[in-house]
N, C-alpha and C positions, 0 to 999 in steps of 0.2 A: 883648339882644345876640344876634344870629343867628349860629349856627355856620357855618363855611365850607361844610360838606356840605349844610346846609339851604339856604343861599343859592344854591349851585350847582343844586340840584334845582329851586328856584323859578324860576331863570332859564331852565332847560331847558323847564319847563312854560310859562312866559310866552311865550317866543319860539317854542315848538313846534319846537325844533331841538336836535339832539345834535352839531352840527358844531363842531369846533375847527379853526381855520385856523392851520396851522403857518407861522410866519414864518422860514423858513430862507433868508435873503437871500444866496444864492450868486451872486457876480458873473458866473460863467461861464454862468449860465442866461439872462442878458440878451442873449446873442448878439452882443456888441459886442467889437471888438478891444481897446478900452480902456474900462474902466468906472471911474468916479469914485464916491466915497462920496455925492456929490450925486445921481448916477443911482440909487443904491440907496435913498437916502432917498425920492426921488420915487416909486420903485416901491413901496416899503413903504406909503406913504400911499395910493397908488392901490389896493393890495390891501385895506387897511382900509376905505377909502371904498366899495369895490365890495361888501364883504361884511358890513359892521358890523350890518346889520339881519337878516342870515341866520345869523350865527354866535352860538352860546352862549358861545364862548371863543376866545381867541387865544393862541398859544404861541410867543413869540419865542425862538428858539434863540440862546443867549448867545454861542456860538462865532463866529457870523457877524458879531457886533458887536465882540467882543473882539479879533478879528484885526486891527482897524484902530487898536488902541491907544486913546489918550485921545480921539481924534476919534470912534471907535466908541462909547465910553462916552457921549459927549455926544449922539450919534445915538440911543442907547438911551434916554437921559433924555427927549429930545424925542419919541420914539415913545410912551413911557409917558404923556406928557402929551396925546397925540393920542387916546387911548382914552376912551370914555365909561363911566359907571357901570353900564350895562346889560349888560356882558359880564364874564366871568371872564378874567383875564390871568395866564397861567402862565409863570413863568421857567424855561425848560428849560436848566438848568445841570448837572444830575445831581451835585450836591454830595454829599459823603459823609465829612466829617471830624468830629472830636470836640472837646470841651472849648472853650477860648477861640477856637480857629479856627472852630468851628461857630457860635459866638455872633457872630463878625464877619460870617459869611455871612448870618446872620439880619438883622443891622443893614443890611447892604448890600442884600439882595434885598427885604426887607419894608419897612424903614424908609426907606432912601434911594430905591430905584427904585420901590417901591410895588406890587410884584407881589401878587396875591391868593393865589397858590400857587406852589410850586416842585417840581421833580423831584429825588428823592434816591436815592442808592445806600445800601442797608442793610448793606453788607458788614462794617462795623465794629460792627454791632449797634445796640441801642437808643440808645446814646450818640451815634450819628450822626443820629438822627431826633428824639429828645426836644427838643433846643434849638429846633426849628422848630415844635413843636406846642403851645407854651405859650399862644399867643393863639388862642382858638377861632375867631376870624374869619379867620385865615390857614390855608391848607391845604397839605398835602404829598401828592405822588403818588410812592409808593415803587416802585422797579423790582422787579418780581416775575418775570414771564416775558416777556422782551422779544422784539422782532421780528427781530433779526439772526440769521443762520444759526448762528453759533457760541455762541449763548445756551445751547445744550444742554451745552456744555463744563463749565459750573458749575451752572447753574440746574436741570438735570435729573439732577444727581448724587443717588444714593439716600441717604436718611437713614432707616435702619431700613426700615420698610415704606412709606415715603413718598419724595417727591422734595424737593430743597432749596427749590424754589419753593412747595411746599405749606407748608413751615415758615415761609417769608416771609409768606405770606398769613395764616397763623394768628397770627403775632406781630403783624402790623399790626392785626388785630382787637383784640388785647390793648392795643395802643398807642393805640387810637382813643377814649380817654377824653374828649376834647373835641370829638368828632364832626367831625374835620377831617383824617382820614387816608384816602387812596385808594391805588389800585394802578395800575401801568403794566403792561398786558398786550398782547402783539403780536397783530395780526390775522392774522399769518402762521402762528400756532399756534392755530387756532380751538378745537381740542379741549380745550386748556388753559383757555380762557376759561370754559367750562362747569364744568370741574373746580374752578377757583378760586372761581367764583361760589358753588358749594355750600358752600365753606369760609368765605367772607367775605360773607355776606348783608348788604346795606345799604351796603357800602363803594362809593364811586364808582370807576369804572374809567376810565382814560385809555388809549385804544386807538389806537396808531399802526400804520403798516404798510399802510394802504389807499392805493390808487393805484399809484405807481411800484414799490412793493415787492410788489404783487400779493396783498394780504391779502383775507380772506373777509369782505366787508361784511355779508352776510346773517346769518351766524352770529355775528359780532361784535355786531350790533344785537340779535338775538334773545336770545342768552345773556347779553350784557353788561347788558341792561336787564331781565332777570328778577331780581326781588327786589333792585333797586338801579338806579342810573343809570350810563350809559356816555357818555363823550365820545368821538366818533370823530374822530381827527386826520387831516387831509389837508394836506400841505405843497406839494410841487411840482405836484401835480395841480390845484391852484387858483392858487397864487401865480404860476406860470409857464405858465398855460393859453393855448392857442391863439396868437394874435398878440401876446399880452401886453397887450392893451388892457383898459380897465376893463370893457368889455362882455363880452369873452371870459372874464375872471376871474369876473365875476358869474354868467355862464351856467354855468360849471363848478361854482361853489359852489351855485347853485340846483339844478342837476342832482343833486348829492350829497344835498342836503336832501330833495328829492323822493323819491329812492331810499330814504332812511332812513325817511321817513314811510310809504311804501308797504309797507315791511317790517314795521313794527310796527302799522300800521293798514291791512291789506290790504282 
């Protein structure tokens, strides 16, 4: 049985790609007065078809499916069936509850929908993470130092001679008994990526904030892939690139993959 972190590393090496394509299917981005769920389904499959050989991972953002109610959940089920086994699929729901509630999320995200990994909030401590890490083949990416501007309100609060996100990273190292714990770190705070990497060697990083948010791709790649693997997530910059054609989407994805390869293999 291969652990999640080992499988992720293997896929990155096999595909020679650190790209994670974020599926944030915002109807407003399609540029139409009226957008149906069928329009969004069609565009989702177009993005997957255009990038499936270039991406190491895909990250469906659950909010963009859940907003449509039961129809959206059916769309998510169909999307999960559309993926192949040569990519990691991360359910971006940022769950963070405990006890029986957390167990139900585990059944939903891992057993029903079939995600390979999920994003989690650690605010309630180990009890909010442990239910998701029991199966070594399923992974978690724990929010550590995120890309949004107000992340500093809590994540950069001092804890003795450290910051709160330092403590999060250290705890995740302790919780990684099944080699299936990773961290979410924003490309918009590149100095923190290096800082966290020194505290969490070997843990995979999921790094959003590239593209529309203006994150630092070069430092994210160099520091994120020092003594560990990093997935670089790009959402709008790929899914809604150019004229929204499959050709434009593929070109955007290929450009990002090329940039990443040039950074680590100059």
